[in-house]
N, C-alpha and C positions, 0 to 999 in steps of 0.2 A: 744530441749533445747543442746546447745554446753556440753562438758564434764565438764568444770571447773563453769560451773552456768552463765559464765558471756554475752553470745551470744545467740541469739534465730534466728532461719532460718524461715520466713514467704511465705510461696507459695500466691503470690498475682496475680488479673488481671486489666488491664487499664481498666478502665471504659468507657474511651472514643475511643480505638484504640480495645479494646478485646484481645491484645497480653498479656501473662503472660509472670512475673516475679519472679524472687526469692531476697528477701529482707534482710539483716542480719541486725540485730538490736542489739546495746549496749542496755542490761537493767540492768547495776549497776546504772546507774542513776535514780531518783525517776519517770523521764518520758523517756520513750526508746528512744533513738539517732539513727538515719537511718547511718548505717556506710557504706553500697554497695547494688549495684541493679546489679542483672546477669540479663539481658533481653535477653527472648528466642526468638529463629527465630519464624517467623509467623508458626501458628500455633501449636507450640511446646509449650508443658508443662513440668517444672521440677517435675518428678513424685518421687521415692522414694527418698529421701535426708538423708544422715547420716554423722556424723562429725567422720573424721578418725584419729583425733587431736583436742586440743582447738583451733585452726586457720586455719583447712582444712575443707572443705566438699567435700563431692563426691556424684553423681546425675545421677539419670537413666532419660532419656530421655524420655519422650512420645509425642504422638500427638493428639489435640482434632479434631473432625470433626464437634463440634456443641456443643451448651449449653445442648442439652438433651441425647447426648452419652456418656458415660465413657470414659476417655483418654485412649489409647493404648500403651505401651511399644514399641519402638522402637529398642530397644537392643543396643542402646549405651550408652556411660558412661563418663563423664564430672568432672572435681573436679575444685574448686576456693577455693580460701582464703577468708577470713571475708572482706578484703580491696576489694575483686573483681580486683586486680593487676593481677593475674598471674591462668588464668584460661587453665585448659589442656582436651587435646582430650584423654579420657583413651582406649578406646577401641569403634570399631564402623568401618563400611564399608567408613566411609569419613575421615580416619585415615590418608590418604595419601594427601588429601587434602583439611583439615580442616581449618578453621580460629584460631583455637586454639594453645594455646603455647605448642610446644612437638608432634604436630601431626607428623610431617614429620620425622619419625624412618624409612622408607624405608617397612614400614610391614603392608599389608592392612588385614584386620579384614573380615572375611568372616562367620559370624554367630551372634547368640544373647546372648550379656552379661548382666548379671544380679549379682547386688550387696545382697551378701548372710549374710556376716557376717562382722563386726569390733572389733579390739584387745580392752582389757580395761585392764589396760587404755589405751587410745588413744596414737599410736605411729605413726600415717601416713598410715599405712596400713589397707587392709580391703580385704577380701575374695571373688572372682570372679568366677564365675560360668558362664562356655562358651559351647552352644551347637553351633557346626560348620551345616552352611547348607547343606553341601554333606556328614554328619553323623548325621542325625537325630536323632540317638536312643542312643546316647551317650554324655554325659557331662561332662566335664573336670572341675576342680578347681585348681583357681590362689592365689598365694599370691602376691598382689598389692602393689607397693609402691605410695601413690597418688601423692609425689610430685614429683617423678622422672618420674614414669608412666613404673618401669622395672616390671616385673612376673616373677613368680617363681612357676614351674608346682608344683600343691601338689599332688594330684590324680585325678582318674576320675571312672563312674561310669557306664551303662549302662541301664541308663532313659534319654531319651531325656528331656531336659528343666526339669530336675529333682528339685526339693526343698529340701533345706537342713538345718540341725541344726547346728551351731557351736558353741563352746566353747569359755570362755574368751578371748583364746588365737589365737581365730580366725581358729582354726583346725575343721575340720567336723565330726559328731561323728552320724548323721543318714543322708541319703537321701531316698526321697519318692518320688513314682509319679506314673503312668501308663506308663507300655510300651508300643511298636507296638501293641501290640494284645490288648491293653485297661488292662489289667491284673495289677491293683494295686499290687504295689511292696515296701517293705519296706525293706533297709540294715542296719545294724550299722557297725560301723568303731571301729575295735578293733585290738591291736599290728599291725598297719597302714595295715590292710587287711579289706575289705569290706566283712561283711557274709548277707544271705539273712536271712530275719525271717520268717519262715511257717505261715500258716492259723493259727495254734494254737497261735502263740506269738502273733501275729498282729489283729486277729478276721475280722470282715468284713471292718472296717475301723480305724486307728490309725496315728492321727497328733499329732508329736512331736512340743510342743511348746516351752519350756524353760529346760535347766540342773535344776536339784533339788539339793540343798545345800548338800543332801544325795551322797556320790560317787557313781558313776554308775547307778544312777537313773535318771529320766528325767520328765516334768510334759507334758502331752499328752490328747488330746481330744482320746476318745476310746468306740466302737461299736463292741461287739462282733458277734451278731447275725442280725445287722438290726435293734435293736431297738435305741431310740437317743440318741445321743453322750453324754458321760460323762465325768468328767475331773478326771485325775488319777494320782496318781504317781507310777512310777513302775520303776525297772530294765531295763536295756538296751535290755536285752533278751525276756521283756515281762512277766518275772516271780516277786513274790514279788507287785503284783498291787494292790495297793490301793486306792478305790473310796471314792473321795473328795466331788464331785457332781454330782447328777444327779435327772433326772425326768423321770416321767412313759411315757409320750407324748411329749413334748418339748425338742431341743436339748438346751446343756447348751451352752449361746454364749456368752455375754462381760465377760472378765473377770479382773479385777484390780489385779495389781500387786504393789509389794513392791518395794525399790529402791535393789540394789544390797546387797547381795548375794537375787537375784530377787525370790521371794515365792507370789502366787496366796493368797490371804486374802479375797476377795470378787467375787460372780458371778452374773449375772441375766439371765435368760431364752431368748433364739433368738426369741421370740415372746411375743408381748404386750410392754404395756409402762415398763422401766427399774426398776426393786424393788430389790435391792442388798441383799444376802442372803450370810453372814458372814462366811468363813470357818474357820478362825484363828484370832478371835476378840480381841486376848489377845496382837497381833502385833502392834507395835507404828504405822504404816501407817493406819493400820483398824481402830483405835482410829482415829484417825485425820479424816478419811474418814468418821467415824461416825457422827463426829463434823461438818462436811460440810453439810454430809443432813440434820441434826438438824437444821443450820444457815439457810439453802437456801430450806426452805418447797417447793414442787412442782419443785424442780431440780433435775437435774440427774447430779452428779459429775461423771467426768472422771479424772483419773490420765494420763497423756501423758505422762513425761517424767520425770526425774529425774537428777540431776548433779550425778557426779561421788561419790561423798562424801555424797550424801541422802540430802545435807542441804538445796537446793533448788528444789520447784517442779514447775511443770508446769501444771496446771489442765486448766480444760472446765466445765462449767455449761450450761447447756438447758432444755428446757421443750418443753411441747405444744406451749406453750405462749410467750418463750424466745428463740429467737436464739442464737447460742454457743456464749459465753463470752469466754474469754483467761484470765487467771490468773496466777499470780507467788508468791509463798508462802514459806518464808522461815522456814522451820520446827523448828529449833532451837528458834526461837523467836516468831513464830506463826502470823509476820505481814503479810499480802496479799495486794496486791496492784492488779489495772487491767490493762492489757497489752491491750487488743485489742476485739473490738467487733465487731462479723460477723453480716451481715445485719442490720446497726443500724438505719437505717429508717423503718423497721418495727414494727408498732405500736403493744404491747403486749396485748394490752386491746382487738384489732381486731380480736387477734388469737382465733382460734377456739379448744377446748379440744375434744381428743380422749381417747377413751374407746378399752380397747381389751376384747374381746370374743374371747372363745373358743367351737367348738363342736365337739363330735366323731360323725363321720359317723357309719354307718352299717358295715363297713368292716374295722371298728375299725380306720380308720383313722382319724387324728385329724386336722382341719381345723380352720385357726386362722380368726376372723372378727372384722375390725375395725371399731366403731361407731364414726363418726363426730357430735358434738354437736355443734348447734349454739352459736357464742358467747355470748348471752344473755337470754340463755336455760332456766333460773333460773327466770327468769322475766314474763316469758309467757310459758302457759301450752304445751307442744310437743304434735304433732300427735300421735297416739295409732293405 
């Protein structure tokens, strides 16, 4: 969803050729209107797509090896506008000979580029992480103007292909990932300096998720000694840690977030059929989510994106017998309308129901089992 809530980017596949494309729709009319289509080269896929401004998108390119394999990132970054008239090649090894506008800058990129954050509100800039091919134990961060392609070096950290958490201004506040010795490291950035956190601060696993409304705090997934990952609110240095949700045997999985400033209001476990557990039921978006659960029994809502002002919400509904459908909701009026259906030819009545069961083995390892029932199981006895 674009920052102003007027446009929607949709990754699509041509059913005849199998080629991938990025379609931009104007969703202000009652029926979405196609604005432009960015067709990708053969076997290439638009992967991570973000809006750097209300009219400009930044896209990480990927490659698909077939329908069964997950597409892989190529380390190339391009941008386009909502009309599809100005596409630019911003980073990648084909920068000197790309067909995109603005590619012939005389600079050849020899590395992997990734988008790690955008500014809020969107001003056309985004934060890019780069790991060079001949320096694989280091990652540099750049501020990039998606319109001109100009870059400004922000900082770097000694982790190859590090992951980052940025604030609303696009400034990095956390870097994490395995080093060359496969030791998991977490850095926090304070006063323009990276500081390595030790094991007592990060535990076995710390995954920063989002800045917390509390100054100097973040939301994160955390495991102290190898137990299932919990959802926590903690200070940058690992102190003042509050556990928001945990389960004795299963990791915390999907998390539902409010509009900005983002706060987690519900979570579900990483195994089994999603069942929301509300963290802050008094929040407006939590109450809205609860209403959707009531309105659509048997389906699982997921909040995908909000507009910057929180008035427009893009969400999905899906279940065992319902392929995903995508809807737009005006949070002020409560009016909802359907945007798209995924796999509309699938007959819901022919879909099977799945039930999750968990078993603890003798070594206390919990194993999940999925029981799939025939579509007509309620009309005939099942084998025992």
